[in-house]
N, C-alpha and C positions, 0 to 999 in steps of 0.2 A: 504494500500500500504506500502510495506517495504521500509526502507531507502536504498539508493544506493550510490555508491562512487560519490564524487563531485569534480568539477574542480575549482581550485583557480581562482578567477577573473571572472568566468562565473557564478558560483553558490555562490560566496562570495564577500563581499565588506568590506572595512575598513573605519571607520569614526572617527572623533575626535572632542573635544570641550574643551575650556579653563576652568580650574577649578577655583573656587573662593577661595577654601581652599585646601591646599595640601592633596592629598589622599582621598578627599571626592568626590566620583564619581557623575557625572551628565549625563544627556541624551546627546548623541552624535548626535545632530540634525544640527550642524552648517556646517560642511564641510567634504569633502573627501580630499585626499592627491594628487590631480592631477593624473597622469597616473602611478599607482603603478605597478612595475614589479615583486616585491616579498615582502612578509612579513613573517618573521620567528621569532616567539616567542620561548622562552626557559624557562622552569620551572625546578628548581632543589631543592630537599628536603634536601640535605646535611645531609643525615642520619648518625648518630653516631653509629659506630659498637663497641660492647663491647665483649671482650674475657677474659678468665681467666683460672686459673689452673683447671685441670679436676676434676670432681666429679665422682660418680659411673656411669660408662657406657657412659660418655660424651666425646666429641671430642674437645680437647683444641684448635685445629687449626681452628675450625669452629666458626662462629659468634654465640654468646649466645643470645644477645639482639640487636635489632635495636631501636634506639630512634630518633625521628625527630629533625633535626637541624634547622638552619636558612632557611626560605623560600626565595629563590633567584629567581627573575623574571627579565628577560631581553629580548630584541628584536632587530632585525635589519630590515631595510626596504630599498629597492631600488626603485627609482621613476624617471620619466621624468616629470619635473615640468612645468606647465604653470601658476601656481598661487604660489606666494612666501610668502604667509601669515605665513607659518610655520617657517620662519626665526625669528619670535618673540621668539620662544622657543629655538632657537640656540643662539642668541645674548642677548636677554633679554628684549629689549624695542623697541617700534614702535610708531611713530607719523605719522598721515595721514593728508594731505591737498589735498582734492579732490582725484585725482587719483595717487598722489605721496606718496609712503610709505617709510619712512626713518627708517632704523633699526640701533640701536646703542647698545652698550654693557651695561649690568646692572649686579650688584653684584649677583642677584639671579633671573634667568629666571623663568617664570611661569611654573606650571605643567598643565597637561591636562589628560582628560579621553579618552581612545581609545577603540573602539569595533571592533572585528572581527566577522562579521555576516555571518553565513553559512546557506544558504537556502536549507534545506533537504526536502525529500518527505513527511515524517511523523513528525519527531521531529527535529525542527531547533536547532542550537546551536549558542548562542551569548556569546562570550568571552569578558568580560569587564575588561580592565586593567586600574587601577586608579593610581594616583600619578606618572604619566609618566613624565620623564625629558629626554632631549636629551643630551646624553653623548658626542657624537661626530658626526660631519657632514663632508662629503667630497663632494665637488662639482667638477665635472669633465667635461672638454670639450676636444675632440680629433678629429682629421681629420676623416671625414666620419661618425661621430656619432652625435646624439642629445645630448644636454646638459643634464647631469644626476646628481642625488644626491643619496648618500648613507648616511643613518642615523642609529645610534645605540642608544639605550636608556635603562633605567631601570624603573621598576614599583614598587609600594609599595604593591599592592595586585591584585589578580585575582579572579574573580567569573564568574559563567556561569549560563545561564537559556535558555529558548526556545522561548523568545519573541524578534523577530527581531526589530531592530531600522529601521526607515524609510530610505530608500536609498536616497542618494543625487547625482544628476547628475554631471558628470565631467564638469568643466568649458570649454567653447568653445574657450578660448583664444589660440592663436598660441603657439607652443613650440619654443625654440631656438635651433639652431644647430651650429656646428663649424664655419660655414660661417658667422654667425652673430657676432663673437667674435673678440676682439683685446686685446693686452697686452702692457702696457706702463710702463717702468721701469725708474723712475726719469726723465720723460719727453722724453725718447727715445723709439721709437716703436721697439720692438724686431724683429729680423729677422724671417725667416720662422719658425712657431711654430707648432710642431707636437701635443703637448698636454699640458694642464695646469690643475693642481689640487689645489683647495683651501681646507684646512682642519682647522676646528675649534673644539677644544676639551675642554669640560667643566669639565671633570674629576670628575663627581659626585660621592659622597661616601654615601652609605646608612648606616643608623645607627640602631642597634638593642639594646635591653636592657633586663634586667632580667624580667621574667614573661611572655614573649611573643616571639614566633619565627617569628613574622611579623615585617616588616620594620616600625620603629617609625617615622623617618624623613630622609631627604637626604640633603646634603650640597654640593655646588659646590666648588671644590678645585681650584688649579691654572688653569687659562685659557691659552691654547696654540694655537697659530695661525701659520699656515705654508702655504707656496705657493711653489709648485713644478712645474717646466715647462721644457719642452724639446724643444730645438731650433737647427737650423742648424747654424754651425759656420760661422760668417761673419767678426767679428773684436774682439778687446780685451776689449771692454767697460765693459762687465759683469765680465770678467776674472780679470780685474784690480780691480774691487770692491771686488771680492772674496779674493784677496791676500792683497790688501791695498797698495801694492808697487810692483815694478818690482822684487825686492828681499825682501821678508818679513823680518822685523826687529824683534829683540828679544823682544822689548817692544811694538811692533806694533800690528795691528789687521786689520780685513777687513774694507773697507770703508762702512759706513752706507748707507742703501738704504732708502731714506727719504719717498718715496711714490711709490707704485706699484698699477696701476689701471687696473683692468680687466673689460672690458665693452662688453655687448651684446646688439645689437641694431636690432630691427625688426620693420621696419616702424616707427611709432611715439612712440613705446614702447621701454623701455630700462631697463637694469639691470646694475648698476654701482657699482663695488666692489672696495673699496679703502683700501689697506693694508699699514699701516704706521709704520715708525720707525723700520725698519728691518735690518737684516744682512744676508749675504749669508753664510749659515751653511755648505753646502756640494756641491761638484762638481764632476761630472763623465763625462768622454769623451769617445766616441766610434768612432773608426777608422776601418771601414770595407772596404776591397778592392773594388774599383770602386763604392763607395757610398759616399754621402755627409757626412762630419764630423759632428757628433752630440754631443751636450753638454746638460747635465742635471744639473739644478741648483735647490737647495732647500733653500728657504729663510724662516727664522723665524722672526716674527714681534711682536711688542707690541700692536698695535691697529688695529681696523677694523671698517668700516662703510659700509652699503649697502643701496643704493637707488633704489627702484623699481618704475619706472614710467609706469603706466598702462593706459596712456592716449589713 
């Protein structure tokens, strides 16, 4: 039987497992990623093009030689989560007491191996990505939608073969939707919220060295934490924190936001995200005829902690 075209998610599945040593691939038998909506890997050879003065019968405008450059591997993934174990790779550390998982920041989050398994008719393909680290994550909740996550990452190596890893069933836990969420800014519950986005960027930088076009190691650079939310205008509470005073002073600044708490509750289960020591970086206001006035706030923060209670 000849191979035929395959449908993502029907004839394929993505698995992952934590590595004990960066870049050393292991069998991905542990877990899937909840409800994956898309997985998009990218591989770039960064070929070096060489040209030179023409010789006999040569075209000086054409490339004379191609030489392989750095092998660059990256990926993006969109998912609707019902299992938040992946947050360990975003923040860096996790402690578990029965069904309560507490995620905190660490200097160097762990790496993981990831496989994209394509079940074909004759010859299967298993793409094994090793040394994966999460470069950035955006968690989003909006009216009329399920809670969703976008992640982007980099890998140190790709290999492939035809031996499928055993599939792992999706967890049967419920997902969260917009109706399960609430946002609290310094103790005050925000007005009607259209959407909220939490972004954590680890800004990983891969390192190459003489003698190899492959990634040798990766280091996380500065961590950035952002919280963006869209609300219907009600009063001046957030606006006052943005400006710091009714009339900003030459030596003044915005009023610090001590704590922003984004909570999702579904029965006995909950996800509590606490963003601490922040300031409102940006504000945009929308005034459309015959519609509610809308305000967009973007907050930058120093700290973050997440508690997933899966009771």
